[in-house]
N, C-alpha and C positions, 0 to 999 in steps of 0.2 A: 831339256828336263833339267832343272837345278836338283841338285842335292848338293847339301853341307859338307857328308863327309866324303865324296867322291860316289865316283860310279864304282856299278857291281859290275863283278864279274864271276861268270862259273865255269868251269872245265864238263862238258860232257864227252861222252863215249861213242862213237859211232857202230853201227854195226859189225864193222871189219875190224874193232878193238882201238881205233885210231882214237888219240884224243886231243882235241883242241878248246884254246879258251875264246866264250863269245861276254861280248858285253852287251849288257842288259839295259833295254831301253826304255821299255815301255811293257803293262800290263793290262789286258782290259778285259773285262766278262761280255758276253757277246753269244747274246740268244742262249744266254744260262749256260758256255761252256769259257772258261779261262784260258784264253791266248796269251803268250810271250811274246814279245818283238827284240830280236837281239842285232848286232853285226859282229864279226868275224874282231876280236881284240888287237889283232896281227894286222890287220888289212887299210892298204893304205886307200884314202878318200880320193885318188888320183886313179885308181885302178879302174879299170872297164868293167870287173866282173865282181866291182863292190857294192854288195846290197846287203836286204835287210833278211833275217830267218826267225821266220815267225813256226813256233813250236806249240802245240796243245797242251795244257797240262790234263794228265789222266793219272787216275788211283789205280794202283797197284797194292794187294796186302797195305789198306792206308797209309799207303807211300806214295806221293807225290813225284810223278815219271812224268818228262818230257817227252812227247811223242809229234812225229811228222804228222802233216795235214793231206792226207792220200785224195781230199774230194777238192778237185780244180774249182769248184764255182764258190768250194767255201774257204778254201786257201785266199781266191779275188777279193770276196767282199771280206775275212778278217784285215788282208792287207790294205785294201783302202779304209779302213777304219781306223788303224795304224799310223797311215799317211795324212788321215787329217788331224788326227790328234798327235804327231809327233808336229805337224805343222803348227799348229796352235802354240806348243811349247818355243818353240823360233819367234813368233811375237813378239 
């Protein structure tokens, strides 16, 4: 994915209060919902745990909030969309 200004990074806080930085890969609207794909900013691509993190955009009090996806079927379907889209970026 090309970006003339560099990559986008965000800092998220998990349920335990731990903060970590994610690199934004892509955003997609799928079945009327918005999903965002990330990778950990400090992860080495050679690490066997290297992988994509997919979060759903929800709205709480008119503010965007990123949420995990609890439904495994939805997560798998959204993952496949991002794999296809990101593969297109590399071609």
